[in-house]
N, C-alpha and C positions, 0 to 999 in steps of 0.2 A: 504494500500500500504506500502510495506517495503521500507524505505529510504536507498539507497545504498550510503555509505559514503566513501569518499577518505580522507586520512590523510597525510599531509606533515610533515616533521620533526618528524617522528613517534617515534624515540628513544630519543627525547628530553624530558625535564620535562613535558611540556604541551602536547606534542604528545602522550606520554604514558597515561596521564590522559584522553585524548580524546578517546583513544582506550578502556580504562576501562569504560568510560561513555557510549560508544556505546554498549559495551558488556552487560551492565545492562538493556538495553532497548529491548523490544520485537518488536518494530516497526522499528528498524535500524539494519544494518549489515555493517561491513567494507569490502569493495571489493578492496581497493587499499590503500597501506601504503608504503611510501617511505622515505628514508633518504640518506644523502650524502654518507655515508660509512656503509652500512647495515651488511656486513660480514656474510651473511646467517642467520641473527638473526630472531627469532620468538618471538612475544609478544602476550600473551593471545590467542595463536593459530593462530595469523595472521603473515604471512610471510612479512618481511620488505624488500622491493626491492630498487634498486638504483634510486636515484633522477634523475640521468642522463637519465633514461628511462621514466620519467613522461609524456612527450609529447605523446608518443605512448600508454602508459598504460591508460591514461585518456580517450583515444579514444576507446581502446579495452574493458576496464572494464565497461564503461558507468556508472560512479557513478551519483547519483542524485544530489549530492553536494560535494564539497571539503572543508575541514576545515584546515586552515593554522595557525600555530604558529611558524614561523621560524625566519626570520630577514628582515629588510627593503630592503636589496639587493635582496633576493630570492623571497619574496612574490609577487612583481610585475611580475616576470617571471612566477611563477605558475599561476597568474591571467591571463596572456596573453595566456598561454596554455589552460586554461579553457575556455577563450573567443573563441579560435579557435575551441574547441570541443563542445561549447554550453553548458557548465556545470556551474551551479551556484557556487559562490565562497564566502566563509566565512573566514575572517581573524581577528585575535586578535593581529596581529603584530603591534608594535609601533615604533616610532623613524624615521618615513619616512622623507626624504628630499622632497622639492617641486616637483622635477622631478619624484620621485618615486610615490608620491601621484597622480601626473598627469597620470602616467601609470595605476594606479588603476581606475581612472576616465575614462580612455580610454576603459578599459575592460568593464566598466559598460554600455557603449553604446551598447554592444552586449549581455551581460548576467546580471542577477542580482548579484550585489556585496554588501555584508554586511560587513562593517568594524566597529569594536567597540574596544576601548582601554580596555574595561572591560566587562565581561559577567556575573557579579554578579548582581542579582536583587536588592540587597541592595544599591550597588553603583549607579545604575540607579535612585533609589529613592532619593539618596543624590543629584544627578545632578538635579533632578526635583525640589527639595525644596530649594537648596542653593540660587538661584536667589531671591526668595521671602523673604528669611531671610535677605539677603544683602539690599534689598529695604526697608524692615521694619526698619533696623538699619542704615539708611543712615548717613554717616559721621563717623561711627565707624571704628577703625583700623581692618584690616584683615590680618591674617597670615595663611599660609598653610604649614603643615609639612607632608612629606610622607616618609615611610620606606619600603624598600624591601630587599631581600636577596643580598648577596655580589657578585652575578654573574650577576645581572641585568645591562644592558649596557646603556640604555637611561635614562637621568636625565634632568629635572623632568620626572616622568613616564607619559605615555599617559593618564592615568586616572587623574593625577594631572593637566595636561594641559587642559583636558576637563572641570574639575571643575573651573580652573582659567578662562577659556573662559566664563563660565556662570557667574562667579563673575564680571568680567569686563563688561559684557553686561548689568549688572543690578545695576551699581553704577558709581560714578564719580571718577575714578582712573587715576593716572598719569603714572603707569607702574609697572613692577615687580622688586623687589629687591631680588637678589639671595644671601642668606647668609649675614653675617655681620662680619666685622673684624676691629680692631682698633677703632679710633674715627669715628663712623658711626651712628649718631642718626637717628631715624626714621623721614622720611619726610612725610608731609601731602599728602594723596592720594595714597601712594605706597602700594603694596601688597607684604608682605614678603613671600619668598618661601625658604623652607629648605628641603634638600634631605639627607636622611640617607640610607646607604647601609651596612648591617651587618648580619652575620649569615645566618639562614634559614628562615628569616621572609617572609611570603607569600605575605603580602601586607597590609599596614595600611595608611589611609589618614585622617588627622584631620585638620579642619578649625577652627581657633580661631577668634572670632569677639568680640572686647572689647572696651569699653569706658563707661563714666558715672558711674564709680565705679561698673561695672558689666561685665560679659563675657558670651558668648554663645559658646559652643564647639559642632561641628558636626563631628562625627567620624564614619568611617567604618573600620572594621578589618576583613580580610579574614583569616580563620583558616585552610583552606585546599584548595589546587589548584583545587580539584574536583569541586568546585562550579563554577569556570570559564569554565571548560570543559563541565559540564552539560548545562550551558547556551549556549555555542557554538553549542552543538548538538541540543538544542531547536531551535537555529537560523537556523541551516541547514535544519531541518524539515520544518520550517516555510518558508524558502526561496525557497524551491524546485519548487513551481509552480508559482513563481512571474514573473512579466515582467522585462525586462532589466532595470537597473537603480541602483542608489546608495541607500543603506538602512542602518539603524542604529539599535542597539539592542532595543532602545525605540520603534521602529516600531513593533518588536516582542511582547513586553510586552503590547502594546496598544490593542491587540486583545484577 
């Protein structure tokens, strides 16, 4: 079966990567690609259409799944339209407020919704192991440093927050300390969080765990955005025949 893919934010950085990733696969095709101001643009032979027409296009084109990398304001709207049309929805958008997250959850009552802050297999492996490392080194200081390109809007990144949640769930921590300034010695049990935004950095996350005259560093570095797009397409193919509900990229990799 050919998976018919819809793409939102098609002219954005990740939207273009998704179009390229689909083009490389024989089991997928793009049947719908939208952006806010397409201006008659074509990418990889795919016509980019107005996002304002998404509600009708998602019904007419009947995609198997829609992949979204837009923004926390628009992603829930796309999810709602997919819910109405009965189309599975994959999103890598981060930075959601509580009400926006609730809208995604509402859509998952009607369709399968897969939300992941990162679609790199290496990041998922890091998420899987960091809790065990923190447990093994109980009482050690923990700091997290993440770096992204200078246009990234949310801080810390969605991936950093996912890692921090795993760390907090597996140790006795008092809270997060974002950056340091002036007289600000480390307090017992805090997790230091440091955010860098510079240049064209695709994404880097490093967890430093130190004490007892030793340190352990867990690092993931993405060298190309294509790795995220390829993972999102894998997720769309996997999600196509699932029951309504909320899913994670870990579910895709578990099979």
